[in-house]
C-alpha positions in Angstrom: -19.4 15.2 -12.8 -15.9 16.2 -13.7 -13.7 13.3 -14.2 -10.6 12.8 -11.9 -7.5 13.3 -13.9 -5.2 10.5 -12.7 -1.6 9.7 -13.6 0.0 6.3 -12.9 3.6 5.6 -11.9 5.1 2.3 -12.9 2.7 2.2 -15.9 4.5 -0.6 -17.7 4.3 -3.0 -14.7 1.7 -5.4 -13.5 0.2 -3.1 -10.9 0.4 -0.2 -13.4 -1.6 -2.2 -15.8 -4.2 -3.0 -13.2 -4.5 0.7 -12.3 -4.8 1.8 -15.9 -7.5 -0.7 -16.6 -9.5 0.4 -13.5 -9.2 4.0 -14.5 -10.3 3.2 -18.1 -13.4 1.4 -16.7 -14.4 4.1 -14.2 -17.0 6.7 -15.3 -15.6 9.3 -12.9 -11.9 9.1 -13.8 -9.7 9.4 -16.9 -6.0 8.6 -17.5 -4.1 11.8 -17.6 -0.5 10.6 -17.5 1.7 7.5 -17.4 5.1 7.4 -15.9 7.9 4.9 -15.9 11.7 4.6 -15.7 13.6 5.3 -19.0 14.6 1.7 -19.4 11.0 0.4 -19.1 9.8 -1.5 -22.2 6.7 0.5 -22.5 8.3 3.9 -22.9 6.9 5.8 -25.8 3.9 3.5 -26.3 0.2 4.1 -25.6 -0.5 3.4 -21.9 -3.6 1.4 -22.8 -2.1 -0.7 -25.6 -2.0 -3.8 -23.4 -5.9 -3.6 -23.4 -6.0 -3.3 -27.2 -7.2 0.3 -26.7 -5.9 3.8 -27.5 -5.9 6.2 -24.5 -4.0 9.0 -26.2 -1.6 8.9 -23.2 2.0 7.8 -23.9 4.2 6.3 -21.2 6.9 8.9 -20.4 10.0 8.9 -18.3 9.9 12.7 -17.8 8.1 13.6 -14.6 7.0 17.0 -15.6 5.6 15.8 -19.0 3.8 12.8 -17.3 2.1 15.0 -14.7 1.4 18.1 -16.8 -2.3 17.4 -16.9 -2.8 15.3 -13.8 -4.6 16.1 -10.5 -3.6 12.8 -8.9 -0.6 10.4 -9.1 -1.1 6.8 -8.0 2.3 5.3 -7.1 3.1 1.7 -6.3 6.8 1.8 -7.3 9.9 1.7 -5.1 10.7 4.1 -2.2 13.5 5.9 -4.1 11.2 6.6 -7.1 8.2 7.5 -5.0 10.2 10.1 -3.0 11.4 11.7 -6.2 7.8 11.9 -7.4 6.7 13.1 -4.0 9.0 16.1 -4.2 7.5 17.2 -7.6 3.9 16.6 -6.5 4.3 18.6 -3.3 5.8 21.5 -5.3 3.1 21.4 -8.0 0.0 20.6 -5.9 -0.5 17.1 -7.4 -2.3 14.9 -4.9 -0.8 11.4 -4.3 -2.1 8.0 -3.5 1.0 6.1 -2.3 0.9 2.3 -2.1 4.7 1.8 -2.2 6.2 -0.1 0.7 9.6 -0.4 2.3 10.1 3.2 3.4 12.5 3.9 6.2 11.8 6.5 8.9 13.3 9.3 6.8 11.1 8.4 3.9 8.0 8.4 6.1 9.0 11.8 7.5 9.4 13.1 3.9 5.8 12.0 3.1 4.5 13.7 6.3 6.3 16.9 5.4 4.9 16.8 1.8 1.4 16.4 3.1 1.6 20.0 4.4 1.8 21.1 0.8 -0.6 18.6 -1.0 -3.1 16.0 0.0 -1.7 12.4 0.3 -3.3 9.1 1.0 -0.5 6.7 2.2 -1.2 3.1 3.0 0.8 -0.1 2.6 -2.3 -1.9 1.3 -5.2 -0.3 -0.6 -7.5 -3.3 -0.4 -10.8 -2.6 1.3 -10.7 -6.2 2.6 -7.3 -5.8 4.2 -8.3 -2.5 5.9 -11.4 -4.1 7.3 -9.2 -6.9 8.5 -7.0 -4.3 10.3 -10.1 -3.3 12.3 -10.8 -6.9 13.2 -7.2 -7.3 14.4 -7.5 -4.2 16.7 -10.7 -5.7 18.2 -9.1 -9.2 18.6 -5.9 -7.8 20.2 -7.8 -5.9 22.8 -9.6 -9.1 23.8 -6.6 -11.5 23.5 -4.2 -9.3 25.4 -3.3 -11.9 28.0 -2.5 -15.6 27.5 -2.3 -15.5 23.7 0.9 -15.6 21.6 0.7 -13.4 18.5 2.4 -14.4 15.2 2.1 -12.8 11.8 2.7 -15.0 8.7 2.8 -13.4 5.2 3.5 -14.9 1.8 4.3 -13.1 -1.5 5.7 -13.7 -5.0 9.3 -14.4 -5.6 9.9 -10.8 -7.0 9.0 -8.9 -3.8 12.0 -7.1 -2.6 11.1 -6.2 1.0 10.2 -8.4 4.0 8.2 -8.4 6.1 5.6 -6.9 3.8 4.3 -3.4 4.5 0.9 -4.9 5.2 2.3 -7.4 7.8 4.2 -4.5 9.5 1.0 -2.4 9.6 -0.9 -5.4 11.1 1.9 -5.6 13.8 1.6 -1.8 14.4 -2.2 -2.0 14.8 -1.9 -5.0 17.2 0.9 -3.4 19.2 -1.0 -0.1 19.6 -4.1 -2.0 20.7 -2.0 -3.6 23.4 -0.4 -0.4 24.5 3.0 -1.3 23.1 5.4 -0.1 20.4 6.1 -2.6 17.6 9.8 -1.8 17.6 10.0 -2.9 21.2 8.2 -6.3 20.8 8.8 -7.4 17.2 10.7 -10.6 16.5 11.7 -10.9 12.8 13.9 -14.0 12.9 14.4 -17.2 14.9 17.3 -19.6 14.6 19.1 -22.0 16.8 18.5 -22.1 20.6 16.2 -19.1 21.1 14.9 -19.8 24.5 11.3 -19.7 25.5 9.0 -17.3 23.7 8.6 -13.9 25.3 4.9 -13.6 25.8 4.9 -9.9 25.0 6.5 -10.4 21.6 4.9 -10.3 18.2 6.5 -12.7 15.7 6.9 -12.4 12.0 7.5 -15.0 9.3 7.9 -14.2 5.6 7.5 -16.6 2.7 8.5 -15.8 -0.9 7.7 -18.0 -3.8 5.9 -18.4 -7.1 3.3 -15.9 -8.1 1.6 -15.5 -4.7 -0.1 -12.0 -4.9 -0.3 -11.6 -1.1 -1.5 -13.7 1.9 -1.5 -12.5 5.5 -2.5 -14.5 8.6 -2.4 -13.4 12.2 -2.4 -16.2 14.7 -3.5 -15.7 18.3 -2.4 -18.9 20.0 -3.7 -19.6 23.5 -4.0 -22.6 25.7 -6.6 -24.9 24.2 -7.5 -22.7 21.2 -6.2 -20.8 18.2 -7.8 -17.9 16.5 -6.6 -17.1 12.9 -7.6 -13.9 11.1 -6.5 -14.1 7.4 -6.7 -12.2 4.2 -5.7 -13.8 0.9 -5.3 -12.0 -2.4 -5.8 -13.8 -5.7 -5.6 -10.7 -7.9 -4.2 -7.1 -7.7 -7.5 -5.7 -8.9 -8.8 -4.8 -5.4 -5.7 -2.7 -4.9 -6.6 -0.7 -8.0 -10.2 -0.2 -6.9 -9.1 0.8 -3.4 -6.8 3.4 -5.0 -9.6 4.9 -7.0 -11.7 5.0 -3.8 -8.8 6.9 -2.2 -8.7 9.4 -5.0 -12.4 10.1 -4.6 -11.8 10.7 -0.9 -9.0 13.2 -1.7 -11.0 15.2 -4.2 -12.1 17.9 -1.7 -8.8 17.8 0.3 -6.1 20.4 -0.3 -3.5 19.2 2.1 -3.1 16.5 4.8 -1.9 12.9 5.3 -4.5 10.2 5.3 -4.7 6.4 5.2 -7.3 3.8 4.1 -8.8 3.8 7.6 -9.7 7.5 6.9 -11.0 6.6 3.4 -13.3 3.9 4.8 -14.4 5.7 7.9 -13.0 3.0 10.2 -11.3 5.3 12.7 -12.9 5.6 16.1 
């Protein structure tokens, strides 16, 4: 089997290290490029040095150099960086696995447009467990459509820059769609002071930031006399890396198109 030639954006960071380690351990993949910003501490060093190994791939800040030998780019960086990478990948036929969160509507539209030129898997969370949880939430929402208040609580490390998390927002979108609503119409992101009684059609969000929490998400369906909680808790980023490789395998035979992890896992109806 030909190995997938994969480049990693943000190669000096925690998630970049997880991705590089997963690629190095996979029989069907090899590291073909490592990309980071010019000020990153790892620039010019071997991308696998943190593992005590030599990959022969240096961490570069030049996009063309980093992607010269790559078929795929896995990107968990920031929206502004990802959109820059997206433009290059669309022009050169490099497939993308995008786990970056915090895109505005214009950013999401740019991803959709680029998918007409190359194959893209875009999901706010690559975890298989999280995406199975999404399916459970869809089922729960359909059955708890009346008489249950819905709240989404998420917790992440102190360095996370966006809130609510992309995963929490996706959970809200899945639930709202199952209820025949639009999340923008029913989401409540903050409560303070005298707020009045809770609108029963609303979906509430609460965000916690602190310490080194990798990512916890709980959806609460609170009814009269009972509560149902559906939770996913991450203790490591390794499952994001393994999900990303699973996404790359899914894209191998795709030329163009926009997909998500529900497509990868065959969870769509």
